[in-house]
C-alpha positions in Angstrom: 36.5 110.4 97.8 35.6 112.6 100.7 36.8 116.3 100.7 39.6 116.9 103.1 39.3 119.4 105.9 42.3 121.5 107.0 43.8 123.4 110.0 46.4 125.8 109.0 49.4 126.1 111.5 51.6 129.1 111.1 54.3 131.2 112.6 53.0 134.4 110.9 54.8 137.6 111.7 58.5 137.1 111.1 58.5 136.9 107.4 56.0 137.8 104.6 55.8 134.0 103.5 53.0 133.0 105.9 50.9 136.0 105.0 51.2 135.1 101.3 50.3 131.5 102.1 47.1 132.5 103.9 46.1 134.9 101.0 46.6 132.0 98.6 44.8 129.4 100.7 41.9 131.8 101.2 41.3 131.3 97.5 42.2 127.7 97.1 40.9 125.8 100.2 38.6 128.5 101.9 35.6 126.1 102.2 37.7 123.3 103.5 39.6 125.0 106.2 38.5 124.6 109.9 40.7 127.2 111.4 44.1 128.7 112.0 46.6 128.0 114.8 49.7 130.0 115.6 53.0 128.8 117.2 56.5 129.9 118.1 57.6 133.1 120.0 54.6 135.2 121.2 52.0 132.9 119.7 49.2 135.2 121.0 50.5 138.2 119.1 50.8 136.0 116.0 47.2 134.9 116.4 46.2 138.6 116.4 48.2 139.1 113.2 46.5 136.1 111.5 43.1 137.2 112.7 43.6 140.6 111.4 44.7 139.3 107.9 41.7 136.9 107.8 39.4 139.9 108.5 40.9 141.7 105.6 40.3 138.7 103.4 36.7 138.5 104.6 37.5 135.0 105.8 35.6 134.1 109.0 37.3 131.1 110.6 38.6 130.5 114.1 42.1 131.5 115.1 43.8 130.0 118.2 47.2 130.7 119.7 49.3 127.6 120.5 52.4 127.4 122.5 55.1 130.1 122.3 57.9 127.8 123.4 58.5 124.1 122.8 
């Protein structure tokens, strides 16, 4: 069975849960993750937060800001 690849979509920045999830996933699926996208209010700022956390985790994957509003 082929190994799955993942894109993590998050609204990091409001609560701690998404940050915890990225830390956990950095250990569990690091080699299978293609990138991180951010959504919801001020998606660009959320992308900066995610990118900063990924740098702290020494996890070099792309981060892209999605839409801030539906």
